[in-house]
C-alpha positions in Angstrom: -7.4 -152.4 -114.8 -5.2 -149.8 -114.0 -6.5 -146.1 -112.8 -6.1 -143.2 -114.8 -3.3 -141.1 -114.4 -3.3 -137.3 -113.8 -1.8 -135.2 -116.8 1.4 -133.8 -115.5 3.5 -131.7 -117.3 6.9 -133.1 -118.8 10.0 -131.6 -117.0 10.8 -128.2 -118.5 7.5 -127.9 -120.2 5.9 -124.5 -119.5 2.0 -124.1 -118.5 -0.1 -122.0 -120.9 -1.1 -118.7 -119.4 -4.7 -119.5 -119.9 -4.5 -122.6 -117.7 -4.4 -120.8 -114.6 -6.3 -117.6 -115.6 -9.3 -116.3 -113.5 -11.7 -113.7 -115.3 -15.0 -112.2 -113.7 -18.0 -113.1 -115.6 -19.1 -109.5 -115.7 -16.2 -109.4 -118.5 -16.9 -112.6 -120.5 -20.7 -111.4 -120.4 -19.7 -107.7 -121.8 -17.6 -109.3 -124.9 -20.5 -112.1 -125.3 -22.9 -109.5 -125.8 -20.7 -107.2 -128.3 -19.9 -110.2 -130.3 -23.7 -111.6 -130.4 -24.8 -107.9 -131.3 -22.2 -107.6 -134.1 -23.0 -110.9 -135.6 -26.9 -111.1 -135.0 -29.8 -110.5 -137.8 -32.2 -109.4 -135.4 -30.8 -107.4 -132.3 -34.3 -107.0 -130.3 -34.3 -110.9 -130.2 -30.9 -111.1 -129.4 -30.7 -108.8 -126.6 -34.0 -110.7 -125.3 -32.3 -114.0 -125.2 -29.2 -112.3 -123.6 -31.4 -110.9 -120.8 -33.6 -114.2 -120.3 -30.2 -116.3 -120.0 -29.0 -113.8 -117.5 -31.7 -113.9 -115.6 -31.6 -117.6 -115.6 -28.4 -117.5 -113.6 -29.4 -114.6 -111.3 -27.3 -112.2 -113.7 -29.0 -108.7 -114.4 
């Protein structure tokens, strides 16, 4: 049985910009909160869930 090959880019193939993109967790959380609040049924419960999960990961 052969081992797995690493995915190599073909010669001349461009890498996608988000392949190496680093983003701060705070920015992701801020956008996620806005999205959840815009699409939730009950904002109070949504904020409780967001705060609960943030506390789980040591984020306030």
